[in-house]
Short mmCIF file of the C-alpha atoms (twelve columns), coordinates in Angstrom:
data_MODEL
# 
_entry.id   MODEL 
# 
loop_
_atom_site.group_PDB 
_atom_site.id 
_atom_site.type_symbol 
_atom_site.label_atom_id 
_atom_site.label_alt_id 
_atom_site.label_comp_id 
_atom_site.label_asym_id 
_atom_site.label_seq_id 
_atom_site.Cartn_x 
_atom_site.Cartn_y 
_atom_site.Cartn_z 
_atom_site.pdbx_PDB_model_num 
ATOM 1   C CA . MET A 1   0.000   0.000  0.000   1 
ATOM 2   C CA . GLY A 2   1.269   3.434  -0.889  1 
ATOM 3   C CA . GLY A 3   1.402   6.499  1.300   1 
ATOM 4   C CA . LEU A 4   -1.410  8.815  2.315   1 
ATOM 5   C CA . PHE A 5   -1.512  12.205 0.602   1 
ATOM 6   C CA . ALA A 6   -3.527  15.343 1.315   1 
ATOM 7   C CA . GLY A 7   -4.554  18.089 -1.070  1 
ATOM 8   C CA . VAL A 8   -5.705  21.167 0.843   1 
ATOM 9   C CA . ASP A 9   -7.597  24.062 -0.727  1 
ATOM 10  C CA . GLY A 10  -8.769  27.142 1.123   1 
ATOM 11  C CA . CYS A 11  -12.543 27.572 0.807   1 
ATOM 12  C CA . PRO A 12  -15.273 29.727 2.404   1 
ATOM 13  C CA . GLY A 13  -15.862 27.062 5.054   1 
ATOM 14  C CA . GLY A 14  -12.192 26.768 6.010   1 
ATOM 15  C CA . TRP A 15  -9.896  24.186 4.417   1 
ATOM 16  C CA . LEU A 16  -11.179 21.494 2.069   1 
ATOM 17  C CA . VAL A 17  -9.018  18.365 2.420   1 
ATOM 18  C CA . ALA A 18  -8.819  15.571 -0.155  1 
ATOM 19  C CA . LEU A 19  -7.099  12.490 1.306   1 
ATOM 20  C CA . TRP A 20  -5.809  10.084 -1.334  1 
ATOM 21  C CA . ARG A 21  -4.160  6.703  -1.031  1 
ATOM 22  C CA . LYS A 22  -3.288  5.843  -4.609  1 
ATOM 23  C CA . GLY A 23  -4.482  2.423  -5.682  1 
ATOM 24  C CA . SER A 24  -6.594  1.792  -2.580  1 
ATOM 25  C CA . ALA A 25  -10.099 0.377  -2.840  1 
ATOM 26  C CA . GLY A 26  -11.493 3.320  -0.914  1 
ATOM 27  C CA . GLY A 27  -10.110 5.872  -3.345  1 
ATOM 28  C CA . ILE A 28  -10.279 9.373  -1.918  1 
ATOM 29  C CA . GLU A 29  -11.990 10.937 1.079   1 
ATOM 30  C CA . THR A 30  -12.864 14.589 1.554   1 
ATOM 31  C CA . GLY A 31  -13.132 16.504 4.798   1 
ATOM 32  C CA . LEU A 32  -13.547 20.081 5.944   1 
ATOM 33  C CA . CYS A 33  -11.234 21.571 8.578   1 
ATOM 34  C CA . THR A 34  -11.944 24.880 10.289  1 
ATOM 35  C CA . THR A 35  -8.273  25.820 10.728  1 
ATOM 36  C CA . PHE A 36  -4.989  24.908 9.091   1 
ATOM 37  C CA . ARG A 37  -3.757  23.603 12.446  1 
ATOM 38  C CA . GLU A 38  -6.528  20.994 12.255  1 
ATOM 39  C CA . VAL A 39  -5.137  19.935 8.877   1 
ATOM 40  C CA . LEU A 40  -1.686  19.414 10.388  1 
ATOM 41  C CA . ASP A 41  -3.188  17.426 13.275  1 
ATOM 42  C CA . LEU A 42  -5.105  14.972 11.075  1 
ATOM 43  C CA . GLU A 43  -4.929  11.304 12.085  1 
ATOM 44  C CA . PRO A 44  -3.662  9.242  10.447  1 
ATOM 45  C CA . GLN A 45  -1.053  11.807 9.484   1 
ATOM 46  C CA . PRO A 46  -0.602  12.276 5.712   1 
ATOM 47  C CA . ASP A 47  2.873   11.536 4.403   1 
ATOM 48  C CA . LEU A 48  2.763   14.766 2.403   1 
ATOM 49  C CA . ILE A 49  0.386   17.741 2.411   1 
ATOM 50  C CA . ALA A 50  0.025   19.963 -0.649  1 
ATOM 51  C CA . VAL A 51  -1.649  23.293 0.059   1 
ATOM 52  C CA . ASP A 52  -2.736  26.044 -2.314  1 
ATOM 53  C CA . MET A 53  -1.527  28.954 -0.208  1 
ATOM 54  C CA . PRO A 54  1.797   30.821 -0.197  1 
ATOM 55  C CA . ILE A 55  4.562   29.400 1.971   1 
ATOM 56  C CA . GLY A 56  7.429   31.852 2.332   1 
ATOM 57  C CA . LEU A 57  6.760   35.597 2.247   1 
ATOM 58  C CA . PRO A 58  9.266   38.150 0.905   1 
ATOM 59  C CA . ASP A 59  10.565  41.018 3.020   1 
ATOM 60  C CA . VAL A 60  10.410  43.200 -0.101  1 
ATOM 61  C CA . ALA A 61  7.805   42.423 -2.758  1 
ATOM 62  C CA . ILE A 62  9.000   42.825 -6.342  1 
ATOM 63  C CA . LYS A 63  7.097   43.174 -9.604  1 
ATOM 64  C CA . GLY A 64  5.307   39.939 -10.403 1 
ATOM 65  C CA . GLY A 65  5.780   38.555 -6.905  1 
ATOM 66  C CA . ARG A 66  8.209   35.849 -5.890  1 
ATOM 67  C CA . LEU A 67  10.440  34.071 -8.402  1 
ATOM 68  C CA . CYS A 68  8.251   30.973 -8.065  1 
ATOM 69  C CA . ASP A 69  5.142   33.018 -8.897  1 
ATOM 70  C CA . ASN A 70  6.751   34.249 -12.123 1 
ATOM 71  C CA . GLU A 71  8.081   30.822 -13.122 1 
ATOM 72  C CA . THR A 72  4.659   29.264 -12.553 1 
ATOM 73  C CA . ARG A 73  2.946   31.916 -14.684 1 
ATOM 74  C CA . SER A 74  5.381   31.272 -17.530 1 
ATOM 75  C CA . ARG A 75  3.972   27.738 -17.921 1 
ATOM 76  C CA . LEU A 76  0.261   28.468 -17.695 1 
ATOM 77  C CA . GLY A 77  -0.526  30.393 -20.870 1 
ATOM 78  C CA . ALA A 78  -4.002  31.929 -20.610 1 
ATOM 79  C CA . ARG A 79  -4.338  30.561 -17.057 1 
ATOM 80  C CA . GLN A 80  -1.419  32.650 -15.745 1 
ATOM 81  C CA . SER A 81  -3.768  35.200 -14.181 1 
ATOM 82  C CA . SER A 82  -4.646  32.551 -11.571 1 
ATOM 83  C CA . VAL A 83  -1.239  33.165 -9.941  1 
ATOM 84  C CA . PHE A 84  -1.305  36.319 -7.821  1 
ATOM 85  C CA . SER A 85  1.774   38.304 -6.849  1 
ATOM 86  C CA . VAL A 86  2.613   37.571 -3.221  1 
ATOM 87  C CA . PRO A 87  3.043   40.825 -1.270  1 
ATOM 88  C CA . SER A 88  5.502   41.584 1.518   1 
ATOM 89  C CA . ARG A 89  5.410   39.798 4.854   1 
ATOM 90  C CA . ALA A 90  4.908   43.137 6.638   1 
ATOM 91  C CA . SER A 91  1.677   43.793 4.705   1 
ATOM 92  C CA . VAL A 92  0.233   40.304 5.257   1 
ATOM 93  C CA . VAL A 93  0.066   40.826 9.030   1 
ATOM 94  C CA . GLU A 94  -2.262  43.817 8.540   1 
ATOM 95  C CA . THR A 95  -6.007  43.274 9.011   1 
ATOM 96  C CA . ASP A 96  -7.137  46.595 7.489   1 
ATOM 97  C CA . TYR A 97  -7.048  46.889 3.701   1 
ATOM 98  C CA . ALA A 98  -5.927  50.523 3.543   1 
ATOM 99  C CA . GLN A 99  -3.173  49.848 6.076   1 
ATOM 100 C CA . ALA A 100 -2.031  46.736 4.189   1 
ATOM 101 C CA . CYS A 101 -1.719  48.815 1.018   1 
ATOM 102 C CA . ALA A 102 0.211   51.539 2.838   1 
ATOM 103 C CA . VAL A 103 2.624   49.018 4.343   1 
ATOM 104 C CA . ASN A 104 3.178   47.218 1.058   1 
ATOM 105 C CA . LEU A 105 3.952   50.519 -0.639  1 
ATOM 106 C CA . ARG A 106 6.852   50.859 1.803   1 
ATOM 107 C CA . HIS A 107 7.953   47.244 1.370   1 
ATOM 108 C CA . SER A 108 7.854   46.776 -2.394  1 
ATOM 109 C CA . ASP A 109 10.081  47.706 -5.319  1 
ATOM 110 C CA . PRO A 110 8.689   49.364 -7.321  1 
ATOM 111 C CA . PRO A 111 6.103   50.507 -4.732  1 
ATOM 112 C CA . ARG A 112 2.705   48.872 -5.202  1 
ATOM 113 C CA . ARG A 113 -0.522  48.382 -3.311  1 
ATOM 114 C CA . VAL A 114 -2.204  45.068 -2.516  1 
ATOM 115 C CA . SER A 115 -5.085  43.860 -4.669  1 
ATOM 116 C CA . LYS A 116 -8.377  43.398 -2.827  1 
ATOM 117 C CA . GLN A 117 -8.566  39.787 -4.036  1 
ATOM 118 C CA . CYS A 118 -5.157  39.058 -2.525  1 
ATOM 119 C CA . PHE A 119 -6.025  40.895 0.709   1 
ATOM 120 C CA . ASN A 120 -9.065  38.646 1.124   1 
ATOM 121 C CA . LEU A 121 -6.638  35.702 1.399   1 
ATOM 122 C CA . PHE A 122 -4.525  37.294 4.130   1 
ATOM 123 C CA . VAL A 123 -6.394  35.502 6.941   1 
ATOM 124 C CA . LYS A 124 -5.526  32.101 5.473   1 
ATOM 125 C CA . MET A 125 -2.010  33.215 4.525   1 
ATOM 126 C CA . ARG A 126 -1.403  34.173 8.153   1 
ATOM 127 C CA . GLU A 127 -2.709  30.793 9.311   1 
ATOM 128 C CA . VAL A 128 -0.262  28.904 7.123   1 
ATOM 129 C CA . ASP A 129 2.621   31.223 7.966   1 
ATOM 130 C CA . ALA A 130 1.996   30.775 11.694  1 
ATOM 131 C CA . CYS A 131 2.119   26.971 11.385  1 
ATOM 132 C CA . VAL A 132 4.770   26.116 8.811   1 
ATOM 133 C CA . THR A 133 8.414   25.891 9.849   1 
ATOM 134 C CA . ARG A 134 11.547  25.000 7.890   1 
ATOM 135 C CA . GLU A 135 11.370  21.500 9.338   1 
ATOM 136 C CA . LEU A 136 7.676   21.106 8.498   1 
ATOM 137 C CA . GLN A 137 8.326   22.017 4.860   1 
ATOM 138 C CA . ALA A 138 9.611   18.479 4.462   1 
ATOM 139 C CA . ARG A 139 5.965   17.340 4.363   1 
ATOM 140 C CA . VAL A 140 3.962   20.536 3.752   1 
ATOM 141 C CA . ARG A 141 4.487   21.964 0.282   1 
ATOM 142 C CA . GLU A 142 2.986   24.855 -1.639  1 
ATOM 143 C CA . VAL A 143 1.279   23.603 -4.796  1 
ATOM 144 C CA . HIS A 144 -0.716  25.656 -7.294  1 
ATOM 145 C CA . PRO A 145 -3.719  23.754 -8.708  1 
ATOM 146 C CA . GLU A 146 -3.382  25.161 -12.217 1 
ATOM 147 C CA . LEU A 147 0.251   24.042 -12.296 1 
ATOM 148 C CA . ALA A 148 -0.922  20.617 -11.127 1 
ATOM 149 C CA . PHE A 149 -3.447  20.525 -13.984 1 
ATOM 150 C CA . TRP A 150 -0.697  21.679 -16.361 1 
ATOM 151 C CA . ALA A 151 1.291   18.605 -15.264 1 
ATOM 152 C CA . LEU A 152 -1.790  16.349 -15.496 1 
ATOM 153 C CA . ASN A 153 -2.244  17.653 -19.048 1 
ATOM 154 C CA . GLY A 154 1.215   16.562 -20.131 1 
ATOM 155 C CA . GLY A 155 2.902   19.909 -19.514 1 
ATOM 156 C CA . ALA A 156 0.414   21.930 -21.573 1 
ATOM 157 C CA . PRO A 157 -1.736  24.845 -20.329 1 
ATOM 158 C CA . LEU A 158 -5.459  24.191 -20.127 1 
ATOM 159 C CA . ASP A 159 -7.494  26.100 -22.696 1 
ATOM 160 C CA . LEU A 160 -10.601 26.457 -20.521 1 
ATOM 161 C CA . PRO A 161 -10.882 28.437 -17.250 1 
ATOM 162 C CA . LYS A 162 -12.457 27.079 -14.060 1 
ATOM 163 C CA . LYS A 163 -14.383 30.295 -13.587 1 
ATOM 164 C CA . VAL A 164 -15.843 32.964 -15.821 1 
ATOM 165 C CA . LYS A 165 -16.682 36.297 -14.160 1 
ATOM 166 C CA . SER A 166 -16.096 34.673 -10.739 1 
ATOM 167 C CA . ALA A 167 -18.710 31.958 -11.392 1 
ATOM 168 C CA . PRO A 168 -17.865 28.252 -11.903 1 
ATOM 169 C CA . SER A 169 -17.577 27.366 -15.597 1 
ATOM 170 C CA . ALA A 170 -19.039 23.953 -16.451 1 
ATOM 171 C CA . PRO A 171 -16.760 23.247 -19.482 1 
ATOM 172 C CA . GLY A 172 -13.623 24.166 -17.523 1 
ATOM 173 C CA . LEU A 173 -14.626 22.058 -14.535 1 
ATOM 174 C CA . GLU A 174 -15.458 19.113 -16.783 1 
ATOM 175 C CA . LEU A 175 -12.044 19.295 -18.476 1 
ATOM 176 C CA . ARG A 176 -10.353 19.093 -15.085 1 
ATOM 177 C CA . ARG A 177 -12.589 16.204 -13.970 1 
ATOM 178 C CA . LEU A 178 -11.557 14.263 -17.062 1 
ATOM 179 C CA . LEU A 179 -7.871  14.822 -16.315 1 
ATOM 180 C CA . LEU A 180 -8.393  13.648 -12.730 1 
ATOM 181 C CA . GLU A 181 -10.339 10.573 -13.871 1 
ATOM 182 C CA . ARG A 182 -7.466  9.706  -16.181 1 
ATOM 183 C CA . ALA A 183 -5.168  9.872  -13.131 1 
ATOM 184 C CA . GLY A 184 -7.354  7.489  -11.115 1 
ATOM 185 C CA . PHE A 185 -9.816  9.745  -9.309  1 
ATOM 186 C CA . SER A 186 -13.502 8.877  -9.084  1 
ATOM 187 C CA . ARG A 187 -15.973 11.115 -10.904 1 
ATOM 188 C CA . ASP A 188 -18.328 10.740 -7.948  1 
ATOM 189 C CA . ILE A 189 -15.807 12.529 -5.738  1 
ATOM 190 C CA . THR A 190 -14.904 15.284 -8.187  1 
ATOM 191 C CA . GLN A 191 -18.471 16.328 -8.997  1 
ATOM 192 C CA . ALA A 192 -20.383 15.734 -5.746  1 
ATOM 193 C CA . SER A 193 -20.150 17.712 -2.509  1 
ATOM 194 C CA . LYS A 194 -21.579 16.927 0.890   1 
ATOM 195 C CA . TRP A 195 -21.370 20.620 1.835   1 
ATOM 196 C CA . PRO A 196 -23.452 23.592 0.650   1 
ATOM 197 C CA . ARG A 197 -21.825 25.894 -1.882  1 
ATOM 198 C CA . ARG A 198 -21.567 28.662 0.693   1 
ATOM 199 C CA . LEU A 199 -18.921 26.473 2.388   1 
ATOM 200 C CA . VAL A 200 -17.336 24.468 -0.456  1 
ATOM 201 C CA . GLY A 201 -17.479 25.243 -4.168  1 
ATOM 202 C CA . PRO A 202 -17.223 22.627 -6.952  1 
ATOM 203 C CA . ASP A 203 -13.847 24.054 -7.959  1 
ATOM 204 C CA . ASP A 204 -12.551 23.598 -4.381  1 
ATOM 205 C CA . ILE A 205 -13.055 19.818 -4.565  1 
ATOM 206 C CA . ILE A 206 -11.461 19.574 -7.999  1 
ATOM 207 C CA . ASP A 207 -8.483  21.670 -6.918  1 
ATOM 208 C CA . ALA A 208 -7.979  19.652 -3.713  1 
ATOM 209 C CA . CYS A 209 -7.858  16.426 -5.743  1 
ATOM 210 C CA . ALA A 210 -5.260  17.892 -8.102  1 
ATOM 211 C CA . LEU A 211 -3.206  18.976 -5.094  1 
ATOM 212 C CA . ALA A 212 -3.377  15.443 -3.637  1 
ATOM 213 C CA . TRP A 213 -2.154  14.072 -6.975  1 
ATOM 214 C CA . SER A 214 0.812   16.456 -6.837  1 
ATOM 215 C CA . ALA A 215 1.517   15.494 -3.216  1 
ATOM 216 C CA . GLU A 216 1.946   11.862 -4.268  1 
ATOM 217 C CA . ARG A 217 4.307   12.894 -7.100  1 
ATOM 218 C CA . LEU A 218 6.388   14.986 -4.735  1 
ATOM 219 C CA . TRP A 219 6.550   12.122 -2.231  1 
ATOM 220 C CA . ARG A 220 7.926   9.878  -4.977  1 
ATOM 221 C CA . GLY A 221 10.517  12.519 -5.870  1 
ATOM 222 C CA . GLU A 222 8.995   13.078 -9.330  1 
ATOM 223 C CA . GLY A 223 7.268   16.411 -8.773  1 
ATOM 224 C CA . LEU A 224 8.147   19.729 -10.352 1 
ATOM 225 C CA . ILE A 225 9.700   22.393 -8.105  1 
ATOM 226 C CA . LEU A 226 9.869   26.018 -9.256  1 
ATOM 227 C CA . PRO A 227 12.462  27.429 -9.166  1 
ATOM 228 C CA . SER A 228 14.818  24.452 -9.063  1 
ATOM 229 C CA . ASP A 229 16.986  26.209 -6.463  1 
ATOM 230 C CA . PRO A 230 14.406  28.170 -4.433  1 
ATOM 231 C CA . PRO A 231 15.419  31.182 -2.319  1 
ATOM 232 C CA . THR A 232 14.350  31.440 1.310   1 
ATOM 233 C CA . ASP A 233 12.462  34.179 3.113   1 
ATOM 234 C CA . GLY A 234 13.433  35.957 6.331   1 
ATOM 235 C CA . ARG A 235 12.231  32.982 8.387   1 
ATOM 236 C CA . GLY A 236 14.219  30.481 6.333   1 
ATOM 237 C CA . LEU A 237 11.159  29.114 4.484   1 
ATOM 238 C CA . ARG A 238 11.727  28.021 0.895   1 
ATOM 239 C CA . MET A 239 9.737   30.138 -1.572  1 
ATOM 240 C CA . GLU A 240 8.750   27.561 -4.149  1 
ATOM 241 C CA . ILE A 241 5.696   26.332 -6.022  1 
ATOM 242 C CA . CYS A 242 5.423   22.638 -6.772  1 
ATOM 243 C CA . ALA A 243 3.285   20.308 -8.864  1 
# 
């Protein structure tokens, strides 16, 4: 029996977890955790956790974000807008939007504000940053779902988006379900949810499954790591995106 792998996607209800044991009769299980600490405390403990949230925050934000953000975008074609530029660590600790923008202006080169969409993720970014250590990065890795789907698609960008005007797009979701089915995931899992949409969206489940697939690849030593020699932040965390 292979290892146990977790794909973790932030969602309105907290953290959607897809637990996958490749080749097992039970396939994949999904669960909803309120906090990221609950994810880390799961029993049995996953061998590797892939989370779609930045790990490693720069002291000074540069144009385009971290090197890993830029390298990920370069592979995604029309899907590159799904990778946001990670702002400075000093701005992420702020809970007021105007203050976060003011702080990031002082800690970016060239000076730039924080997008509202990115600011809305600050709560979850702070959760991950408070939990992950250099030692824990051995089994908790940052993975971007669109990069995972790029890998599932043979290293080619997907031509259909998951969302159109912030609403789930049926053709884009179906394309991703097909890629996951090809990799051994059940359609029942990827299209059904036991939670209302106000807590978990259909794209959250699909993304979590893709993250779990990447976690298994990384565990085997076959995953992609961008950049190949990642820099570290002020806390010694590697700033990398994997798939």
